[in-house]
N, C-alpha and C positions, 0 to 999 in steps of 0.2 A: 657545655658538655652534658648538661642535664637532658637536652633534647636527644643526644646520641644514646644516652643510657635508656631513655624512654622508648626509643625505637627498638632496642634489643630486649628490654624488660618492661612492656607496657603496663603490667600490673603493679609495678613498684610505686610506693607512696613517695611523693615529691620530697617530703622532709627526710625520709630515710635515704633517698637517693642523694640529696644534698650532703648529708652527713657522711655517707660512704665516699662521695667524691672528695670532700674535704680531707677525710682520713687518708685516702689513696694519694692525694696531692702532697699532703704533709710528709708521708713516708717516702715518696719518690724524691721530694726536695732534699730530705735528709740523706737519702742514699747517694744522691749525686752531688751533694754539697752546694746546692743552689739556694741562695738566700734572698733573691730579688722578690718583690711583691707580685709582679706579673708572672703567671705561670707560663712556661714556654710551650708554644703550640706543638712543637715536635714531640712532646711527651703526652699529649692529650689522648691518643689512641690507647696508650698503655693504661692510663687512668680508667678509660671506659671498660677495657677488658678486665682490669682488676676489680672494679666496682661490680661488674656482672658476676664474677667469681665469688666476691664477698656476699652478694645478695643470694646467690644460689646456696651458699652454706647457711646463711640465716634461715632460708626457707626450709632447709632440711633439719633445722635445730641442731646442727652439728658443726658449729663454727670451729674451724681448725682441725676437724677430725677427717682423716683420709679413709680409714677403714675401721670396722669394729666387728668383733665376733662375740656372740653371746656365750657360746660354749666354753671359751677359753678366756673371755674378757680381755681381748687384745685390742688396744687402740693405738693407731699410728697417727701422730700429729704432723701436719705439714709445717715445715720449718718457716717458710716465708713465701708469700704469694709473688713477691717481686723477683725471686730467684730465676725464673724462666726468662726474665727480661734483662738479665745481667749484661749481655752483649750490647744491647741497645743503650742501656744506661751508661755503660762504660764509654761507648762511642760519643754520647752526649757530653760526658765529663771531659773527654779529650778535646772536643770541639770548643767547649767553653774555655778550657785552659789555653788553647791556641789563640782564641780571640783575645783573651786577657793579655797574653804575651805581645800580640800585635799592637794592642792599644798602649801598652806600657813601653813599647819600643824595643822589646826584647824578643822579637820573633825568632823562630828557629831558622837556621841555615840548613837547607836541604841539598844534598849532593845527588845528582841524577846519574 
């Protein structure tokens, strides 16, 4: 994944990129309830996009800040970087759950 991040953000320091990748992967695993050691390749693109967004915020020295006005001192914080990926993350969770059911012998019966 580091190579993919470096293609999008060639000026990023490798150590910072690795830390951001680790953080994004940890958050995604918690969000989808995935506790295996090997990170699923289906979610790698989300990690890359989230890392780029995290790095952009670091560069602006406004991590977590969406907008700020000096005259009124209004700051709007972004609730969660992963929110825009909820649909994809939910689809992954369903897929993993269905695979677990099949392995355990409790697969769903579907009527067509």
